[in-house]
N, C-alpha and C positions, 0 to 999 in steps of 0.2 A: 284575431289576426290584424284587423285594421287598427285597433287600439295599440297593438304592439308596434306596428310600422309607424304610427303617428308619434309614439313615444321615442322611437329611434331617430325620427327626424328632428326632434328638439335639440337645441344646442346644449353645450355643457352648462352654461349659466342658467338657461331656462330650466333644465332638469334640476339643478340645485335649488332654484327658486321654488319649483313645484314641490320638491321633497320638503323644503323648509315649511311651506304653508301646510302641507299635510301633517307633518310632525307637530307643528304648532297647534293645529286644530285638535288633534288627538290629545295633546297635553292640556289644552284649555278645557276640553270636555272632562277629562279626568279631574282637573282642578275644580271645576264647577261641581262635580258630583261629590268631591271630598268636602266642599264648603257647605253643602246643604244641611239644614236642620233635620232631625228625625221626624217622621210622620207619626203622630199619636192617634190611635184609633179610639178616642174618648167621646165621640159624638153619640148623641142619642138617636140619630136617624137609623132607619132600617138599612141593613147592609146587604140585603138580598140582591139589590140591583147593581152592586159593585162588580159582580162577576162578569157582567156584559159590557162594562165600560173600562176604558183605559184610565189608569191612575194619574191624577194630576196633583202636583204638590205646589202649594202657594206659599211664598215667602213674604207676602204683602201684609202690611199692617191694616187694621180696620179703617184707619183714616183714609187709605187709598180708595176704598170702596165708595166712599162718599163723593169722590170726584172733586174735592176741594183742595187737594194738594197741588201745589205748583211745582215747577221744575226744580227749584232750589230745595224744597222740602224733600222731594224724591231723592235728589242726589245726596242730601245730608243723611237721610235715613239709610241709604245704601252704604254710605261710608261708615256710619255707625255700626251697621250690621257686619261689615267687613272687618271693622276694628275689633268687634267683640270676638270674632273667630268662631270656629265650630265647637269650642269647649265652653262657650258662655253659659253661665248658670242662670240666665234670665228665664222668664216664663216661656213656655212653649208656644208656638204659633197656634192660631185658632184652627179648629178642625175644618177639613174640607167640606163645603156644602154641596158641591156638585162635581161633575166630571169635567167641567170647563170653567175657566175664569170668568167667562161671560154668562154662564148658566148659574153661577153662585148667587145666592140671594143678596142683593145690596151691593154687588160688585160690578154691575154692568155700567159702562159709561153712559152718561145722559144723552150724548149726541155723537154723530160720526166724527166730529172734530176732536172731541175728547178721546175717542177710540184711537184715532190716528196719533194723537199726542202720546197716548199711553204706549202704543206700539213702538214709536220712535224713541221714547225714553228707555225702553228695555233694550233696544238695539244699541243705543248710546252707551248704556251700562256695560253691555257685552263688549263693545268696541274699546271701552276703557280698559277692560281686563286684557284684551289682546295688545293694546298699545303699551301697557306696563310690563308685558311678558318679554323677557330677554331671550330672543331666538338665537342670538350669536353665541351666548354661553352654552345653550342647549346643543347647538351644532358642534361646538368644540368638545363637549362631553361625549356626545355620541361618536364623534370621530376618534376620540381617545379610546373608547371602548372597542370599536371595530377595527381601527387601523393602528398597528403597533407604532411605537415611538420611532423606532429605527427606520421605518418606511418613510415617515414624515421628514426624517433627517437625511434621507438618501439623496435628495437633490443637492444639499449642501456638501455632502461627502464627495459626490461625483464632480461637482464644480471645483472643489478644492483639488481633487486628484487630477482633473483635467488641466488645471492651471499649473500644477507641478510637473506635468508631462508635456507641456507646451513647447519646451525648448527655448522659452523666452530667457533673456539674460537674467542670471541669478535665480532661476527656477531650479527645482531639484534635479530635473533631467539635464539641464544645462551643466550643473555642478558635477553630476555623475559622468557626463561625456567629457568634461574637461579633465577630470581625474583619470579617465581612460587613456589619456595621452601623456600622463605624468609617469615617468620611469621610477620615481621614488615611491609612488603608490602601487604601481604594477610594473615591477622590473622586467617581467618576461616580454614586454612589448618591444624590447630592443634585442632580444635573444634570437639568434637564427636557429632554425630547426629543419631537419630533413627526415624523410621516412626511412626507418631502419628495416631492412629486409633480412630475415634469417629466422631460424628455429630456436636459437639459443636465447637465454635470458639476457636482459639488458645489463650493462655493467653495474648500475646502481643496485639492482637486485642481487647480483652475484656478491657484491661487497656486503650487502645486508646479511646474506646467508652465513658468511664467515663470522661476522660479529654475533649474530643470533645464536650460532652453534655454541659459542663459549658461554653465553648467558643461560641457555637452556641446559647446559651440562650441570651447572650448579643447582638449578631448579629441579632437575630430574633426580639428582642424588637425594635431595630433601624429600621429594615426592615418594620415591620408592623405599626410602629409609636405608641408604647405604652411604658410606663415607665418600666425600668428594674426590678423594684420591683414587677411588676405584672406577670413577666415571671418566672415560676418555671422551673428549668432544666428538671424536669420530664415531663413537658407539651410540651417540644420542639419536633416538628415532626422530625423523622429521614428521611432526604431527600437524595435521590440518583439521581445523574445526569448520564445519559449514552449517549455516542456519538457513532454514527454508523460507519461502515466501508465505504470505498469509496476512498482510496488513498489520494492524495494530496487535492482533493476536500473536503473530510471529515476533513482533517487537517486544511485547511484554514478556511472553514466555521465553524468548531468547535471552532477554536480560536476566531472568531468573536462573536459567540453565547456566549461562556464562558466569554468573555470580557464584553459583554452587561450585562450579569447576575452579573458580579463582580461590574460594575458601579452602578447597581441597588441595590446592597447590598444582592442579593440572594445567590451568590456563597459562601459568608461567613457563610451562614446557612446550607450548604451542608455537609453531613457526609461522603458520598461515591461518587466517580467518577468511572465509568466503561467504558471500551473502547473495540472496535473491530478494527483491522487493522489500518487505519489512525488515529483513535482516541487514539489508544495505543501510536502511535508516538507523539501525542499531549501531553499526560500525561508524556511521557519520557522527552520531552523538558521542560515542566512546572517544573519538579523536577530536573532540571539540572542547571549548572552554566551558561548556555546560556539563559534560560528562566527566572530564578530567581523569579519564582512564579508571573510572570507578563505576561499577554497574549499580551499586546501591544508590548512588547519586542520580543515575539515570532513572531508576524506578521512582524515586521521590519526585523527580522532575516530571515524569509522566502523570503522576497523581495530581500535580498542579495544573497540567496543561491539557489533559484529555477529557476534562469534564464538559468541554464545549466542543461542538462539531467543528471540523476544520473549515467547513463552508458556511458557518454562521455569519451572516453579513455584518452585524455590528462589530464583532471582534476582528474580522478580517479587514473591514474598511477602516477601522480605527488604527490597526497596525500599519496600513498603507498610507494613512494620511497624517500620522503623527511622527515626530522625530523622537528617537533616532532610528526606529524600526523601518520607516518608509525608505530611507536611503539604503539601509541594510538589505532590504528585501528586493527593491526595484533595480538595484545596480546592474544585475545580470541581464535583466530584461531590456533595459535601455541600451546596453552595450550590444545585445543581439539584434535588436530592431534597427539600431543605427548602423552597426558595423556590417550586418549581413541582411540587407533589405530584401533579398529574394528568398530568405528563409521564412517558412510558414510559422505563424504564431497562433497556436491552437489550444485546444482544451487541455492537453497534457502540460503545457507551460503554465496555464492558470492553476492546474492541479498541483504542480510543484510549488507554485507561489503560496497556495493555501497550506500545503504541508509544512513548508518552511516557516510560515507565520505562526503555526501552532507548535511545531516541534523544535525549531531552532531559535526560538525566542524564549528567554528565561522568564520566570515570574516577575512581573513588573515591567519588563521590556526595556530596562535601562542598561543592562550589562551585556549588550550584544557586542560581538567581536567580529570585525571584518576578516580576521585571520581564519575564521571557520568557513569562509565561503569558497575556498579552493581546496580541491583534493590533493594537489601537489604539496600544500602546506603540511599535510599529515606526515610527510617525510621527516619533519622535525622530531616526531616521536619514535620513528623507526630507524633513523640513520645510524644510531649507536647500537642497534640490536636489542634494545630494552623492551620493545613491544612487538607483537606479531605483525606481519605485513597484511593489511586488509586488501581483499580482492572484491571489486564491485562488478556486477555482470549485467548484460543486456543482450538482446538478440535482434537480428534483422531477418525479416521474412522474405525469402527469395521465392518469387512466383514467376517461373519462366513463361515465355510466350508459347502459345500453342504451336506445336511442331507440325511440319507438313509431311515430308517424306521420312517416315519413321524408320524404314528399312535402311535407307542410306545413312541416316544419323547413327543407327545402331552399328553400322560397319565402320564409319569414319571416326566417330567420337564416342565410342562405346565406353571407354575407360577414362575419359577426360572430362566429360560434361554431364551434369545432372539435368534430366528433363522432367523433374517433379519438384514440387514446392518443398522447401525445408527451411530450417532456421540456422542462421550463422551466429556463432557466439562471439561477443566482444567483451573485453575485460578492462577494468581500470585498476591500477595500483597508484600509490603516490608517485611512482616513477614513470610509468608508461601506459598508454592506451593501445591495446594490441588485439589482433585477431589471429588465432592459431590456424584457421583455415586459409587465411591469406598470407601467413608467415610475414606479416608486416605490422609495424607499430610506430607511434610517434610519442614524443615526450608528453606527459600529462599536462604540463603547463602550456602546451601548444594546441590543445583541443579547443576548437572554436574558430580558428583562423582558416582561410582558404588555402587550397593546395593545387599544384599542377606539376606533373612529371616528377613527383617526389620532393619538390621544394615548396616552401610556403610562399604565398603571394603577398608581397609587402604592399601596404596601402600607399596612397599618393603622398602622404606626409612622411613616408619612410619608416613608419612604425607598423607593428602588428596589433591585432586585437588582443585584449587580455584573455586570460583563461576563462573558459565557460564556468559559470558559478554553480555552486552546489544546489540551490533551489531548483534550477532547471534539471540537474542530474537526478534529484529526488523524484521529480515527476516521471522521468524516463524509467528509473529503476522500479517504480511501483505502479506503472501504467497497465494494470491488469485489465482495465476496461477497454483497452485497444485490442482485445481478443477478436478472433474471427467469429463469424456467425455460427460456425460449428461449435466453438467453445460456449457461446451463449446458449445454443440449443441443448448442450449437455446439462446446463443448469436447470432448464425447464422441462426436460424430457420426463423426469419422474412425475411431474404434475400432469403432463399430457396422458401418460400411461395410466395413472390412477384415476383420471377423469373419464376413462372409457374411450379415449380418442386414439385407439391403436391404429386405425386406418391412417389418420393424419401423421402419426408417429412413423409408420412404415413409409409414407410418401416422403417425408422430410429426410428420413435416414437414407433413402435412396439418392438424395442429392447432397450427401455429406461431402463428397469430393469437391463440389462446386462451392459449398458453404465454407469450406476450409480455406478458400482463397479470397474471401471478402472481409474487409475490416470496416465496420460501420463508423468507427472513430479513427481518424488518421493518427499514426504515431508521431512523436516528435522527431525533429531532424537536426543533424549537425553536418558541417561541411565534410565532403567525401575526401579523405586524405590519400586515397590510392588512385585518384583520377589521373589518367594519362600514363599509367604504369603497366600497360598490357604486357610488355616484354619482360618485366621483372617479377610478375606475379605467377603463381602456379597455374597450370593449364586448367585446373578444376575451378578457377575463379569464374563466377557467373558473368555473362556478357553484360548484364545491366549495370554492373559496377564500373564499366569502362565509359559509360555515358552519363550516369547519374551525378548531378552536382552535389547531392546531399545523401546522407545515410539516414534511413528511417529506422529508429531504434525503439524498442519497447521492452516490457517486463520479460525477463528471462524465464519466468515460470510458464510461458507458453510452450517451451521446449522441455524443460525439466525444472521442477520446483525445488530441487536440491542442487546447489552449485558444485557438483562433484567434478565436472569436466575440467575446469581450470586447475584443480588439484592434481589431475592426471597428466598435466602438460610435461613433456620431456624437459629435464633440467631441474625440476623441482624435487623429484625423487621422494615423494611422500611415502612414508612407511605405514602410517596409521591415519585413517580418516574417521573422525567422530562426527556423525550426522545427527543434528537435533531437528527432527521433522515435525513442524507445527502446521502442516498442510491441512486443508479443510477435510479431506478424506484420506488419511494416511494409508489405510488398507486398500481402498478402491483404486487410488491413483498409483500406488506401488512404484514410486519414483526410483527406488533402489534398483528394481529389476530393469528399468529403462536403460540403465548404464551399460547393460550387456551389449546392446547394439553398438554403442559408441566404442566400447572396448574392442569389439570385433573389427569395426571399421578402421580404427586407428592402430590396430595390432598391438594393443597394450598388454604386456605380459604381467601377470601377478594379480590382476583383478579377480575377486572371487565370483566367478560366473555362477549364475543361478541365485545369487543373494537377493533377498527381498521377502515379501509376504508370500507364503506358499499357496498355490492354487488348490482348491478343494478337489480331490479326486472324484471321479464319477463312481456312482454305485454300480453294482453288478447288473442290475436291471437296466439302468440307463445305457450301459455299455452294450448289452445285448440288443437294445432297440437301435442304437447307432449302427451296429453291424447289420441288422436286418434292413434298415432303411437306406443303407449306403447304396449309391448308384453303381459304384464299381466295387465288387466284392473280391478284390484281388487278395491273395494270401498276405502280401505285405501290409495292406490296409487293415485287414482283420487283426494281424499281429500288433500293429501300431495301436489299434483301439483297445485291444484286450490287455496289452501290457504297457501302460503309460509309464512315463519316467518316474512317477511317484509311486510305483508299485511297491517299493520298499516300505512306504508308509501309506497305508490306506487312507487315513484321515490325518494329515499332518496338523499339528496344533498351531494356533495362531502365535504370533510373536509376542514376547513379553515386553516389559518396560525397558530392557536392555538386551540386545542380541549382538553377538560377535560372530563374524565370518572371517575365515582365513583363506587368502588366495594362494595360488601356486604358480611358480614360474616354469613348471614342467609342461610338456606338450599337452595341449588341451584336447577336448573331444572334437569330433567332427562338427562341422558348422550346423548341420541340421539336428544334431542330437541335443536333447535337453540336459544340461549339466546338473549334477547333484551338488549343491553347495556344501561346503565344509563348515558346519556350524559348531562353535565352541560352546558346549553346554556345561562342562564341568572341568575341574583342574586336570582330569585325566586326558582331556582333549588338547591340552596346551602344546603337545608335541607338534601339532600342525603349525603352531606359531614359531617354535624353536627349530624347526627343520631347516636345513641349509637351502632348500628349494622353496621355502615359504615366500609368499608374495605380500600383497597389501592386506592389512588387517582393517576391517570395517566394523566400527562400533556404532550401533543404530539405536537412537532414543526417540521413539514415537511419542507425540504428545497426545495422551489418551487418559481416560478416567482412571482414578486410583481410589481405592476404598479408604485410604487415609485422609482423603480430602472429599468428604461427602457433599453432594449437591452440585458438583462441577463436572460436566461432561462436555468435551469439545464437540461431540456430535449432536448434543441436545440443548445445551445452554445457548440462548439466543445472543447474549452479549459477546460470545466468542465467534460470531460470524465474521467472515473476511470483510464484509461490507459495513461493519459497525465501526464508526469513528468516534464514539463517545464511550468512555470508560469512567466509572466512578472509582474513588479510592478503594472501596470495599471490593469491587469487581477486580481491580488490579491485584489486591491482596490474594484473592482466590486463585487467580491465574498464576501468580508467583508461587503460591503454596503448592499447586498441582505440579508445576514444572520442577520445583525443588524435590518434591516427594518422588517423582519419577527418577530423578538423578540419583537419589539416595538408594533406590532399588538396585542400581547397577554400579554403584561406586566402587565396590571391591572388585567386581569383575573387570571393570575398566582398568584399575590399577594393576591387576594381575596380567592383563593383556599387554599393557605397555612394558611391564617388567620383562615379560617373555620375549618381546621384540628386542628389547635392549640386550638381553642375554644372547639372543641369536646374533645380533650385530657384533657383540663383544667376542663371541666365539669365532666368528668369521674373521674378525680383525686379528685375533691371536693366531689363527690358522695361517692367515696370509703372512704375518710377521715370521712365523716359524718356517714357512716355505721359502720366504725371501732369505732368511738367515741360512737355511740349508743350501739354497742355490748359491749364495755368496761363498759359503765354505767350500762347496764342491768346485766352484769356479776357481777359487784360490788354489785348491789342490791340483786341479788340472793345469792351471797356469804354471805352477811350480814344476810339475812333471814335464811339461812341454819345454820349459827353460833348460832343464837338465838334458833332455833329448837333443835339443838344438845345439847345446854346447858340445855334446859328445859327437854329434855328426860332423862338426867342422874341426874337431880335434883341438879346441881351445881350452879344454878343462885340464886340471892337474890331478895329482894323486889324492889330494884332499877332497876334490869334488867327487 
């Protein structure tokens, strides 16, 4: 312990000197051993006494034993010996005569002075070896082996980055901030904006729907194989595709699924695409100069860019310190730090920076486009209705303060205020940033500026801040690590239970309500656009929104890993939802089933209640045990246990590669009853889709193992983990092949479903037209009869009338 403390007390240079000496001594010893001549056991003396003595090797010539050598002769002899090297073919040294150089016959110095001279000569020779040894080169070699090159370059990178962000004149940050005040670079800084309050869609989206309807009519005719003249734009089903979260797994698998749909002609019939986490990254790439609205191009781009981890320092620091990528990536961060000083700059922002450096930079890093940095610029591809409208999602975790008088609150605010934690959904489109719960939104190009009373706050120079950049958005959309402690515990709970820590598991599970309110990592923030709008917001708006200066947003997968809620928004009137679920545990999470609660809360008609992975019904023995162990054995409870909602199917099979459910607009079951979903399993069940009262059709594609792609299983393959950020080209090919194989399994069923929905809408339109025609005809008849009666009553008619 004393030696350890003494070592810690040494300074940095002292430690380096000591280590150099120690390494030098060790190296010299190895060098000396390597240079020695071999010992030949050719002496005629008895060897029995050797066992008790230590071995001594002599490199001295016989002339040294006579004591007549001077210092010059000794040095010359040593140099000659060193020059000859260990592989010299000269005669071997004489055999050892004793165990000590002074015990050897004829080798003892004649007097103490000669002995001292002899000893000092040997020390001088050893010192010469040390003086000729290059310790500096050895230290560099050892440092190169132990310390990576990028760590040695880290100070230079950091100094360069610090200089660029110093806001000194003509530095990178100074240039970015100057362009933030230039309307030619950022025209939105001179545009005025106000908060729009209402449940209807914004005008830009309504105009998009009209144009997209004409485009999808032609695509639908080609997809289902009918003449274009038979497809009326009014009959075209509004189709929404949603991709799940799941990091790079969702990004790669989603690219393959969308590509398969595009090759089949289905993607051209789609009106909306919605994403969570990795699927948001996919939409960003699709509407960029990298993807160019081509999913094959995106897949090839991922093969080039995902072989290196997003947080690998050399690649990240190189992108941040070299042009043109440094300005491309850092512009949004400089604008946020300078324009909104009170906004926190945290881990999510750095995460978004790393994501953009890896995914939004093409190979080589020279073809970056600043046009890709704004979500509002994606309207260039959707304004004419030639591409689907992308929807990006995030959530805000509302955690109310602890209530005091629960009974009074239950009476006064029973139906207006929520007293439990929940997630609020927010959505981005190229046109608007909106929250359905708040019934309020702002233009997408105005996200990032400050707000008060529904108006934006202009800066002192009379300008507004530019739009919040995509790298910051990517961090928000994919910030799954901002989960609560409850979410983290779900990840490690199987490990605890399998390790025999059931007691600890029970203890932690009992605190789940408290754990669900704690976020170890703070979410990212954007300015609160509803600040000061208490009188214009719904009464259900949480109290914290009226005082918070910023909104804390995170990955929408905290609430539901499938972005179905935005597709159910009134006004969008989606007829078919195609869900590509690449979640970590598609069966265990069962995100489709979670939508039932949202549909009940929002009173959404047409959603197929009960859709999702079927729960396994209890066996008869388990049911009997539940009845016997029940604390209250009322007849109603016994009946509920003995006749579950799945009694029609004792053991419902798991879902396949493609499952279709049909909703209904008829009166639903009672709230507490478990609905039986209407699953379309064969063409004979298509009448559920063509019925006049049919609701939303849901087509579900889970990302799971397929025999056609052996060796790839999302539940077992390590590279398909959500937290894996390194994919080789071979792994991408395997993931792409699996997603494509799953789509092929349900390709015909999907086409049959969409055709059935089109036929239903077509029949309803023809029926409405027939009814309108009949009404007009009867109205004209009645009008003519009334005219005759009126003329007869007043006596103005003649005999011809």
